[in-house]
N, C-alpha and C positions, 0 to 999 in steps of 0.2 A: 809387867806391863804389856798391854797390847800394844803393838806397832801399827799405824797408820800409813797405806801407800797412796800416794799422791799419783793421781793418773798424770801423764806427761803432758807438756802444756800443747804440743803438737794436737794430741786427743782431745784434749780440752776445748781447744779452740776450732778444731774440726766437727765437733758435737754441738757446739753452742748455737743457739738461736741469734740473729741479728740483734733481736731486742736486748739480748743477755750480755751483750759485748760492752757494751759503757758501764754497766754495774760491776763488770767483773774486772774491767780495767782500771777504774777510777782508785781503787785503793792503791794498788801498784805505782800509779803516777803520782799520789801522795808522798808515798815514802821516797821514790825517788827525787821528786823536789826537793824533800827536806837533806837528803845525801847530797845531791848537787850544792845545795846551798853552804853545805857544812865542807864540802872540798874547796868550793870557791873562796869561801872566807880563810881556809888553811893557805890557798895560793896567796891571796891577798897579804896575808901575813907573814908569808915567806916561810911556810913549813913545808910546802909542797913547790916544786918547780911548775910553771905553766903546761909543761909537756906530762909531767906527772900528774895534776890534775885533770887533763884530758884524757890520759889513760885510765884512771879511777874512774871517772864518769862514764868512759866506755865500758869498762868492767863490769861497773854497777848496772847500766842500762841491759848488757848482755844477759848478767845474771837473773835479773828479775823479770825480764822479757823473753828468756829463752833461748837466746840466739844458737847457743849449741844444738838445741834440738831442730831449730827450722832451718839453719843455714851450715852448718858444720858437720852434721849428720849426713848430709846429702854427700859429701865428698870424704868420707872418712878414709884413713889409712888402710883399714883393712880392705874397704872396697876398691881402692885403687890397686892393692897389691894383688887383688886376687881377679881384677878385670882383664879381659883380652887386650893386647898391644903393650903388655908392661915391658918396658926395656929391658935386654937381658945385658948382664955384665960379664965380661970375659974372664 
């Protein structure tokens, strides 16, 4: 079975034309909307606490829209460890 590698979201959006953005993002918004509705119902039925619901919605959004690629990788632990001015321990 052949494996398919998806380009990172950063590369996809960086190469995207402005007219392609809406078409690209709409399916993700549709999925996110369905998932958020399910989380909302789970909170209302007391299967999840409101805090757990908020955390789950945050995780869903981060996963669908590549939060780790856009935000977290800018300040990865590896980068912080190799950068100048790193505090030294005795």
